GULO-429281 format. One line per 2 residues: for each residue x, y, z of N, C-alpha, C. Coordinates in Angstrom, 2 decimals, m for minus. Each point is the difference from the previous one (the first is absolute). Layout:
% residues N
X:Y:Z:X:Y:Z:X:Y:Z | ...;
END
This chain:
% residues 110
165.40:124.69:111.34:0.52:1.34:m0.17:0.23:0.65:1.37 | 1.03:0.82:0.06:0.31:0.69:1.25:m0.98:1.16:0.20;
m0.27:0.35:1.26:m0.84:1.18:0.26:0.68:1.26:m0.53 | m0.79:0.99:m0.38:0.51:1.22:m0.61:1.05:0.72:0.84;
m0.17:0.14:1.33:1.06:0.68:0.77:1.35:m0.69:m0.12 | 0.01:m1.32:m0.04:1.26:m0.73:m0.15:0.61:0.23:m1.38;
m0.84:0.12:m1.02:0.51:0.27:m1.35:0.63:1.39:m0.06 | m0.62:0.96:0.64:0.55:1.36:0.02:1.33:0.01:0.76;
0.07:m0.68:1.13:1.25:m0.10:0.76:1.07:m0.69:m0.85 | m0.41:m1.00:m0.74:0.94:m0.73:m0.86:0.55:0.91:m1.10;
m0.83:0.84:m0.57:0.47:0.94:m1.03:0.95:1.02:0.61 | m0.33:0.53:1.17:0.90:0.94:0.68:1.34:m0.67:0.30;
m0.04:m1.23:0.47:1.22:m0.75:0.28:0.83:m0.19:m1.27 | m0.64:m0.34:m1.12:0.70:m0.16:m1.27:0.66:1.29:m0.45;
m0.73:1.12:0.14:0.57:1.30:m0.38:1.20:0.33:0.88 | m0.11:m0.27:1.30:1.13:0.26:0.90:1.20:m0.87:m0.33;
m0.24:m1.26:m0.36:1.12:m0.88:m0.38:0.70:0.53:m1.24 | m0.76:0.38:m1.01:0.60:0.53:m1.23:0.74:1.30:0.31;
m0.60:0.85:0.80:0.63:1.27:0.34:1.29:m0.17:0.78 | m0.01:m0.88:1.00:1.20:m0.24:0.80:1.10:m0.62:m0.86;
m0.35:m1.00:m0.78:1.00:m0.64:m0.86:0.61:0.97:m0.99 | m0.85:0.85:m0.58:0.50:0.99:m0.95:0.89:1.03:0.69;
m0.38:0.43:1.18:0.83:0.97:0.74:1.38:m0.58:0.31 | 0.04:m1.26:0.41:1.29:m0.65:0.27:0.83:m0.10:m1.27;
m0.64:m0.37:m1.10:0.72:m0.09:m1.27:0.57:1.36:m0.41 | m0.82:1.04:0.07:0.47:1.33:m0.38:1.16:0.46:0.88;
m0.11:m0.22:1.29:1.07:0.38:0.91:1.29:m0.76:m0.32 | m0.14:m1.30:m0.23:1.17:m0.82:m0.31:0.68:0.41:m1.29;
m0.79:0.30:m1.02:0.60:0.39:m1.29:0.60:1.40:0.07 | m0.65:0.92:0.72:0.54:1.37:0.11:1.34:0.02:0.72;
0.13:m0.86:1.01:1.23:m0.01:0.80:0.93:m1.15:m0.37 | m0.30:m0.69:m1.07:0.83:m1.10:m0.52:0.37:m1.00:1.08;
m1.02:m0.48:0.69:0.23:m0.89:1.13:0.01:m1.47:m0.39 | m0.54:m0.35:m1.15:m0.22:m1.40:m0.31:1.25:m0.74:m0.43;
1.16:0.64:0.02:1.25:m0.67:m0.33:0.49:m0.92:1.11 | m0.42:0.28:1.22:0.39:m0.86:1.12:m1.08:m1.04:0.25;
0.41:m1.17:0.43:m0.91:m1.14:0.05:m1.21:0.23:0.91 | 0.21:0.56:1.17:m1.15:0.15:0.90:m1.02:0.99:m0.57;
0.49:1.04:m0.68:m0.93:0.94:m0.63:m0.64:m0.61:m1.24 | 0.74:m0.88:m0.66:m0.58:m0.74:m1.12:m1.17:m0.86:0.48;
0.17:m0.65:1.15:m1.09:m0.80:0.57:m1.20:0.88:0.37 | 0.28:1.17:0.55:m1.08:0.93:0.32:m0.71:0.43:m1.28;
0.78:0.22:m1.07:m0.59:0.35:m1.28:m0.89:m1.10:m0.55 | 0.46:m1.24:0.12:m0.83:m1.12:m0.46:m1.27:m0.11:0.85;
0.14:0.22:1.29:m1.17:m0.02:0.88:m1.00:1.08:m0.37 | 0.50:1.17:m0.36:m0.91:1.08:m0.38:m0.68:m0.31:m1.33;
0.70:m0.68:m0.91:m0.64:m0.43:m1.25:m1.11:m1.00:0.32 | 0.26:m0.89:0.97:m1.03:m0.96:0.38:m1.21:0.71:0.60;
0.25:1.06:0.80:m1.11:0.78:0.54:m0.84:0.59:m1.13 | 0.65:0.51:m1.02:m0.72:0.58:m1.14:m0.84:m1.09:m0.68;
0.60:m1.14:m0.26:m0.73:m1.11:m0.65:m1.17:m0.47:0.86 | 0.23:m0.14:1.29:m1.05:m0.44:0.90:m1.13:1.02:0.08;
0.36:1.28:0.01:m1.02:1.05:0.03:m0.84:0.01:m1.27 | 0.65:m0.19:m1.14:m0.74:m0.07:m1.26:m0.93:m1.21:0.00;
0.48:m1.12:0.51:m0.84:m1.19:0.12:m1.22:0.29:0.87 | 0.23:0.63:1.12:m1.08:0.34:0.92:m1.01:0.93:m0.67;
0.50:0.98:m0.74:m0.89:0.93:m0.70:m0.82:m0.70:m1.08 | 0.63:m0.91:m0.73:m0.73:m0.73:m1.05:m1.11:m0.84:0.60;
0.34:m0.78:1.01:m0.99:m0.91:0.61:m1.15:0.80:0.61 | 0.31:1.03:0.76:m1.05:0.79:0.65:m0.83:0.78:m1.01;
0.65:0.53:m1.02:m0.73:0.75:m1.02:m0.96:m0.90:m0.77 | 0.44:m1.21:m0.32:m0.89:m0.95:m0.68:m1.21:m0.29:0.87;
0.22:m0.18:1.29:m1.13:m0.27:0.90:m0.96:1.18:0.06 | 0.53:1.21:0.11:m0.86:1.18:0.09:m0.75:0.22:m1.31;
0.69:m0.11:m1.12:m0.66:0.18:m1.30:m1.07:m1.06:m0.20 | 0.32:m1.23:0.35:m0.99:m1.07:m0.17:m1.18:0.19:0.94;
0.25:0.50:1.19:m1.08:0.25:0.95:m0.96:1.06:m0.53 | 0.53:1.01:m0.69:m0.87:1.08:m0.48:m0.61:m0.27:m1.37;
0.66:m0.80:m0.84:m0.52:m0.22:m1.35:m0.53:m1.39:m0.25 | 0.45:m0.98:0.73:m0.39:m1.41:m0.18:0.26:m0.49:m1.42;
1.09:0.47:m0.60:0.34:m0.42:m1.36:0.69:m1.36:m0.04 | 0.64:m0.38:1.09:0.76:m1.25:0.03:m0.70:m1.02:0.88;
0.12:m1.26:m0.39:m0.53:m1.04:0.89:1.09:m0.41:0.99 | m0.35:m0.86:0.93:0.91:m0.37:1.08:1.27:m0.65:m0.54;
m0.10:m0.83:m1.02:1.19:m0.68:m0.52:0.94:0.99:m0.70 | m0.55:1.02:m0.66:0.85:1.01:m0.64:0.75:0.82:1.05;
m0.69:0.36:1.07:0.65:0.75:1.09:1.09:m0.85:0.63 | m0.29:m1.27:0.23:0.99:m0.89:0.60:1.20:m0.18:m0.93;
m0.24:m0.08:m1.30:1.09:m0.11:m0.97:0.90:1.24:0.04 | m0.61:1.18:0.07:0.79:1.23:0.09:0.81:0.04:1.29;
m0.59:m0.43:1.09:0.73:m0.06:1.28:1.19:m0.95:m0.11 | m0.25:m1.17:m0.56:1.07:m1.00:m0.13:1.13:0.50:m0.90;
m0.35:0.68:m1.09:1.04:0.53:m0.89:0.81:1.09:0.67 | m0.65:0.85:0.78:0.74:1.04:0.72:0.93:m0.63:1.04;
m0.46:m1.02:0.70:0.84:m0.68:0.98:1.16:m0.73:m0.67 | m0.26:m0.61:m1.16:1.07:m0.69:m0.73:1.06:1.00:m0.47;
m0.44:1.18:m0.42:0.96:1.03:m0.42:0.87:0.44:1.17 | m0.59:0.11:1.18:0.79:0.37:1.18:0.99:m1.09:0.37;
m0.40:m1.25:m0.12:0.93:m1.11:0.27:1.14:0.02:m1.01 | m0.31:0.25:m1.28:1.04:0.07:m1.03:0.97:1.15:0.28;
m0.55:1.15:0.38:0.86:1.15:0.33:0.89:m0.32:1.19 | m0.53:m0.71:0.97:0.79:m0.40:1.17:1.17:m0.89:m0.40;
m0.27:m0.97:m0.87:1.09:m0.88:m0.47:1.05:0.77:m0.78 | m0.42:0.96:m0.83:0.96:0.81:m0.75:0.87:0.81:0.96;
m0.61:0.57:1.03:0.78:0.78:0.97:0.96:m0.88:0.79 | m0.43:m1.21:0.34:0.92:m0.94:0.67:1.15:m0.35:m0.94;
m0.29:m0.17:m1.27:1.05:m0.25:m0.98:0.97:1.18:m0.07 | m0.53:1.22:0.16:0.85:1.18:0.03:1.02:m0.04:1.12;
m0.39:m0.53:1.14:0.93:m0.15:1.13:1.10:m0.98:m0.37 | m0.36:m1.07:m0.68:0.98:m1.02:m0.37:0.97:0.52:m1.06;
m0.48:0.87:m0.87:0.83:0.49:m1.11:0.85:1.21:0.40 | m0.31:0.61:1.13:0.71:1.22:0.41:1.52:m0.13:m0.01;
0.60:m1.04:0.60:1.47:m0.07:m0.01:0.59:m0.04:m1.41 | m0.64:m0.71:m0.90:0.47:m0.05:m1.38:m0.11:1.36:m0.68;
m1.11:0.68:0.24:m0.19:1.32:m0.61:1.03:1.00:0.49 | 0.35:m0.07:1.29:1.01:0.91:0.56:1.36:m0.24:m0.67;
0.34:m1.26:m0.20:1.28:m0.32:m0.67:0.02:0.46:m1.44 | m1.10:m0.17:m0.70:m0.05:0.37:m1.41:0.00:1.53:m0.19;
m0.56:0.72:0.94:m0.11:1.45:m0.15:1.23:0.75:0.50 | 0.93:m0.70:0.64:1.22:0.69:0.48:1.00:0.16:m1.11;
END
């Protein structure tokens, strides 16, 4: 298990990632920027920041909760960590697929 100060820093980092990604998304949607490819890439990157931040929050929260309650054994904590990491990998692949599908989507929406 990580030391408590590192867990707190990890939670702050996760919150900042979610906040930054959300701010970029809101700005992009308000100003309709995601129609151009480079802004579309920035939008996908901000979605990845949100997913990564949520992953960080889940992993760190599980560690903190387990540290204070001892309800989970080591294998259960490791399983939750692995599932959170697998979800982030899946989200990454979906976002990469979004880059590949972008030209087709632009043609269909015109």
